[in-house]
C-alpha positions as CSV (number, residue, x, y, z in Angstrom):
1,M,-0.3,-23.3,-37.4
2,S,-0.1,-20.9,-40.4
3,D,1.0,-17.6,-40.0
4,I,-3.5,-16.4,-40.5
5,D,-3.5,-17.9,-37.6
6,N,-1.4,-16.2,-35.3
7,E,-2.6,-12.7,-36.8
8,N,-5.9,-11.2,-35.6
9,N,-8.5,-9.6,-38.3
10,C,-6.4,-6.8,-39.1
11,G,-3.6,-9.2,-40.2
12,T,-1.5,-7.4,-37.8
13,P,0.4,-10.3,-35.1
14,A,-1.6,-10.9,-32.2
15,V,0.0,-9.2,-28.8
16,A,-0.2,-11.7,-25.4
17,P,-1.4,-9.6,-22.8
18,S,1.3,-8.1,-19.9
19,P,1.3,-10.1,-16.5
20,I,-0.7,-6.5,-15.3
21,Q,-3.2,-7.1,-18.3
22,Q,-3.7,-10.8,-17.1
23,E,-4.3,-10.1,-13.2
24,L,-7.0,-6.8,-14.3
25,A,-8.4,-9.4,-16.6
26,A,-8.3,-12.2,-14.1
27,G,-10.2,-9.5,-11.1
28,L,-12.7,-8.4,-13.2
29,L,-13.7,-11.9,-14.5
30,A,-13.9,-13.2,-10.9
31,D,-17.1,-14.5,-9.6
32,K,-17.1,-11.3,-7.6
33,A,-14.8,-9.0,-9.4
34,T,-12.0,-7.6,-7.6
35,T,-9.0,-5.3,-8.4
36,S,-5.8,-5.3,-6.6
37,P,-5.2,-2.0,-4.3
38,K,-1.8,-1.2,-5.6
39,Y,-3.5,-0.1,-8.8
40,F,-4.6,3.0,-6.8
41,Y,-1.4,4.7,-7.5
42,D,-0.9,5.6,-10.4
43,A,0.5,9.6,-11.0
44,V,-3.2,10.8,-9.9
45,G,-4.3,8.2,-7.3
46,S,-0.5,9.2,-5.8
47,V,-1.7,13.0,-5.5
48,L,-5.4,11.9,-4.7
49,F,-3.8,9.4,-1.6
50,E,-1.9,12.6,-0.4
51,A,-4.5,14.9,0.0
52,I,-6.2,12.1,1.6
53,C,-4.1,11.8,4.0
54,V,-4.6,15.9,5.4
55,L,-8.8,15.3,5.7
56,P,-10.0,15.9,9.5
57,E,-12.0,12.2,9.1
58,Y,-8.5,10.3,8.3
59,Y,-6.9,10.2,11.5
60,P,-4.1,7.5,10.9
61,T,-2.0,9.9,8.9
62,R,-1.7,12.7,11.5
63,T,-1.9,10.0,14.5
64,E,1.2,8.3,13.7
65,A,3.0,11.3,12.6
66,S,1.9,12.8,16.4
67,I,3.5,8.8,17.9
68,I,6.7,9.4,15.8
69,S,7.3,13.3,16.8
70,E,6.5,12.6,20.6
71,Y,8.5,9.4,20.8
72,L,10.8,9.7,18.2
73,S,13.8,10.1,20.5
74,D,13.0,6.7,22.6
75,I,12.1,5.2,19.1
76,A,15.6,6.0,18.0
77,H,17.4,4.9,21.0
78,A,15.7,1.8,20.9
79,I,16.9,1.1,17.5
80,G,20.4,3.0,17.3
81,P,21.8,5.3,14.8
82,G,23.0,4.0,10.8
83,G,21.9,1.3,8.9
84,T,20.0,0.7,6.2
85,L,16.9,2.3,6.4
86,I,14.0,0.7,3.8
87,D,11.0,2.5,3.4
88,L,8.0,0.1,2.2
89,G,5.6,2.2,-0.2
90,A,7.5,5.6,0.4
91,G,5.2,7.3,-1.5
92,N,6.4,11.1,-1.0
93,C,9.0,9.5,1.2
94,A,8.1,12.9,4.3
95,K,6.8,10.3,6.9
96,A,11.3,8.5,6.4
97,A,12.0,12.2,6.1
98,R,11.1,12.9,10.0
99,L,12.9,9.8,11.2
100,F,16.6,11.4,9.2
101,P,17.6,13.8,11.8
102,Q,17.8,11.1,14.7
103,L,18.4,7.8,13.1
104,H,20.9,9.0,11.1
105,P,21.0,6.1,8.2
106,D,24.0,5.6,6.1
107,Q,21.5,4.3,3.6
108,Y,18.2,5.2,2.6
109,V,16.1,2.8,0.1
110,P,12.6,3.9,-0.6
111,I,10.5,1.5,-2.1
112,D,7.2,2.4,-4.2
113,I,5.2,0.9,-7.0
114,S,4.9,4.4,-8.4
115,V,8.1,4.7,-10.0
116,D,8.3,8.6,-11.3
117,H,6.5,10.0,-8.7
118,L,8.9,8.2,-5.9
119,R,12.2,10.0,-8.2
120,E,10.2,13.1,-8.2
121,A,10.7,13.1,-4.4
122,V,13.7,11.7,-3.5
123,G,15.0,14.2,-6.2
124,R,14.0,16.7,-3.6
125,L,15.5,14.9,-0.7
126,Q,18.5,14.3,-1.5
127,Q,18.8,18.0,-1.7
128,R,18.5,18.0,1.9
129,F,20.2,14.8,3.0
130,P,23.0,14.7,0.7
131,H,25.4,13.1,3.1
132,I,23.2,10.3,3.2
133,E,23.1,7.6,0.1
134,M,19.5,6.9,-1.4
135,T,18.5,4.2,-3.7
136,A,15.0,4.3,-4.9
137,L,13.3,1.3,-5.9
138,G,10.3,0.1,-8.0
139,I,9.0,-2.6,-6.8
140,D,5.5,-4.5,-6.5
141,F,5.0,-6.2,-3.0
142,S,2.2,-8.5,-4.3
143,Q,4.7,-10.1,-7.3
144,D,8.0,-12.3,-6.1
145,W,10.2,-9.7,-5.0
146,S,13.5,-9.4,-3.8
147,L,16.1,-6.3,-2.7
148,P,19.2,-5.2,-5.3
149,S,22.8,-5.6,-4.7
150,E,23.0,-2.0,-4.2
151,V,21.1,-2.1,-0.7
152,R,23.5,-2.6,2.1
153,N,23.3,-5.6,4.3
154,E,24.4,-3.8,7.7
155,R,21.4,-3.6,10.1
156,R,18.6,-3.1,7.7
157,L,15.5,-1.2,9.6
158,F,12.0,-2.0,7.5
159,F,10.2,1.1,7.8
160,Y,6.3,0.1,6.8
161,P,4.1,3.6,8.3
162,G,0.2,4.2,7.5
163,S,-0.8,0.8,8.5
164,S,-0.3,-0.8,4.6
165,I,-0.1,-4.3,6.5
166,G,-3.3,-3.8,6.6
167,N,-4.0,-4.1,3.2
168,F,-2.7,-8.0,3.3
169,E,-5.1,-10.8,4.4
170,P,-4.0,-12.3,7.6
171,E,-2.1,-15.5,6.0
172,M,-0.8,-13.2,3.6
173,A,0.2,-10.2,6.0
174,L,2.0,-13.2,7.9
175,A,3.7,-14.4,4.5
176,F,5.4,-10.9,3.9
177,L,6.2,-10.5,7.5
178,K,8.2,-13.8,6.8
179,Q,9.7,-12.0,4.0
180,L,11.0,-8.8,5.4
181,R,12.8,-11.0,8.4
182,V,14.4,-13.1,5.7
183,L,15.7,-9.8,4.0
184,C,16.7,-8.0,7.2
185,G,19.5,-10.4,8.3
186,N,21.1,-10.3,11.5
187,G,20.5,-7.1,13.2
188,G,17.7,-6.2,11.5
189,G,14.3,-5.0,12.5
190,I,11.0,-3.8,11.5
191,L,9.5,0.2,12.7
192,I,6.0,-0.7,11.6
193,G,2.6,1.4,12.0
194,I,-0.6,-0.4,12.8
195,D,-4.3,1.1,12.8
196,L,-6.0,-0.4,15.7
197,I,-9.2,-0.9,16.3
198,K,-12.0,1.2,17.3
199,E,-15.6,2.9,17.2
200,H,-17.4,2.1,13.9
201,A,-18.3,5.1,13.5
202,V,-14.7,6.6,13.4
203,L,-13.4,4.1,11.1
204,N,-16.1,4.7,8.2
205,A,-15.8,8.1,8.5
206,A,-11.9,7.7,7.5
207,Y,-13.1,6.0,4.8
208,D,-15.9,8.0,3.3
209,D,-15.3,11.5,4.0
210,D,-17.8,14.6,3.3
211,L,-15.6,15.9,0.7
212,G,-15.6,12.9,-1.7
213,V,-12.1,12.7,-2.0
214,T,-11.8,9.0,-1.0
215,A,-14.3,8.7,-3.4
216,A,-12.4,10.6,-6.1
217,F,-9.3,7.8,-5.2
218,N,-11.7,4.6,-5.2
219,L,-13.4,5.8,-8.8
220,N,-9.8,6.8,-10.2
221,V,-8.8,3.2,-10.2
222,L,-11.1,2.6,-13.2
223,R,-9.3,5.5,-15.1
224,H,-6.0,3.4,-14.5
225,I,-7.6,0.0,-15.3
226,N,-9.0,1.7,-18.6
227,Q,-5.3,2.4,-19.3
228,Q,-4.0,-0.5,-18.5
229,L,-6.4,-2.8,-20.1
230,G,-8.2,-0.7,-22.6
231,T,-11.3,-1.4,-20.6
232,D,-14.3,1.1,-21.2
233,F,-15.4,2.2,-17.8
234,D,-17.2,5.3,-17.7
235,V,-16.5,6.5,-13.8
236,H,-19.6,8.5,-13.8
237,Q,-21.3,5.1,-14.1
238,W,-20.0,3.9,-10.7
239,Q,-20.4,5.2,-7.0
240,H,-17.8,4.8,-4.0
241,R,-18.7,2.5,-1.1
242,A,-17.1,1.8,1.9
243,F,-17.7,0.4,5.3
244,F,-16.5,-1.5,8.3
245,N,-16.9,-5.1,8.2
246,A,-17.1,-6.2,11.6
247,D,-16.8,-9.7,11.5
248,K,-13.3,-9.6,9.6
249,S,-12.1,-6.4,11.5
250,R,-11.6,-4.6,8.6
251,I,-12.8,-2.0,6.8
252,E,-14.1,-2.8,3.1
253,M,-14.0,-0.4,-0.5
254,H,-15.7,-1.5,-3.1
255,L,-17.5,0.7,-6.8
256,E,-20.7,-0.3,-7.6
257,A,-22.6,-0.3,-10.4
258,R,-24.8,2.8,-10.9
259,S,-27.0,0.8,-13.3
260,E,-26.7,-2.3,-15.8
261,M,-24.0,-2.3,-18.3
262,T,-21.1,-4.0,-20.1
263,I,-17.3,-3.6,-19.5
264,R,-15.6,-4.2,-22.8
265,W,-12.1,-4.8,-23.5
266,P,-9.6,-6.7,-26.0
267,G,-11.0,-10.1,-26.2
268,E,-13.1,-9.9,-23.0
269,H,-16.3,-8.4,-21.8
270,R,-18.0,-8.5,-18.1
271,H,-21.1,-7.7,-17.6
272,F,-22.6,-5.9,-14.4
273,I,-26.2,-5.5,-13.3
274,R,-26.9,-2.6,-11.1
275,G,-26.0,-2.6,-7.6
276,E,-23.1,-5.1,-8.5
277,R,-19.5,-4.0,-7.4
278,I,-15.6,-4.2,-7.9
279,H,-14.3,-5.4,-4.3
280,T,-10.9,-2.4,-4.6
281,E,-9.2,-2.6,-0.7
282,N,-9.0,-4.5,2.5
283,S,-7.9,-2.5,5.5
284,Y,-7.3,-5.0,9.0
285,K,-7.7,-3.5,11.7
286,Y,-5.7,-5.3,14.8
287,S,-5.4,-5.2,18.5
288,L,-2.4,-4.7,20.0
289,D,-2.0,-7.9,21.1
290,S,-3.3,-10.0,18.0
291,F,-0.3,-7.5,16.1
292,L,2.5,-8.8,18.4
293,A,1.6,-12.2,17.9
294,L,1.9,-12.2,14.0
295,L,5.0,-10.4,14.5
296,N,6.2,-13.4,16.6
297,A,5.1,-15.6,14.2
298,A,7.1,-14.0,11.0
299,G,10.3,-14.3,13.5
300,F,10.2,-10.9,15.1
301,G,10.6,-10.4,18.9
302,Q,11.8,-8.4,21.7
303,S,9.2,-5.5,20.3
304,R,8.6,-1.8,22.0
305,H,5.6,-0.5,20.8
306,W,4.1,3.5,21.3
307,T,0.2,4.7,21.1
308,D,-1.4,8.1,21.1
309,D,-3.9,8.5,24.2
310,A,-7.4,7.2,22.5
311,G,-5.0,4.0,21.7
312,W,-6.4,4.4,18.0
313,F,-3.0,3.9,16.5
314,A,0.5,2.3,17.2
315,V,3.9,2.0,16.3
316,V,5.8,-1.2,16.9
317,Y,9.5,-1.4,16.6
318,A,10.3,-5.2,16.8
319,K,14.0,-7.1,16.1
320,A,15.0,-10.0,13.8
321,I,15.7,-13.2,16.5
């Protein structure tokens, strides 16, 4: 092959697309366009999600927080003090920090895809709890991942709040939980938040708030894709759609084209007709029994669970067996 074959029209050597660019392009070019919800969480998206968590319609955060607050002593007694607390999707680390006074972890390992946002949060938290060893990690759970040697092996507790497990397709949720079981080792466990099935109106409102914060959060993914892939999305040409799919027991979030358009990026393009959608997120809702069965299938057992009075949300602790 000649040198000319390896160059583009400007005479500059062609640059192979990165894995992120390959993933984004594949999603946009699929028969039904899609993108992973992990791309919500750039710097702007992370801040917008924090705002969503204080909205009156968005019950999961406050309901989970109330459960943990009311039953923290009981939760801590079931788990026991010390060990390594591994916070999956840590965000601003606030949820895990509420556990510290009772769990007294020897090491705290917050993990998030948004590394800069995470490091700032850990820096502030270390000042409040200087006696706890803290090791922040930037990891993408949708790719192959493992824990580095800096993470202690003793009594690993995986903390996965916010019903984030609901973002996984059921078979992927099982695979993810099985991986956590392996990483737990002996004496480990999982403390996880689960959003339970409830009235459809409550679910729909939680993902389509009156102020439009969730809409902004969803639309911001287009800006992030523009930065990562070089697309030419105009967010004003798209609108937020969210609804509960009862057949699949999940909330779906989409972005819908307001008009016909062609989106271009280096070497590719995708034509959208008016009303066509990009599927950006699923959030599966479980019954308590179905989720406990999923945990058992993944190798966890001897579970304890705590719920709010309305039965909207559950916090579950299970041991690696």
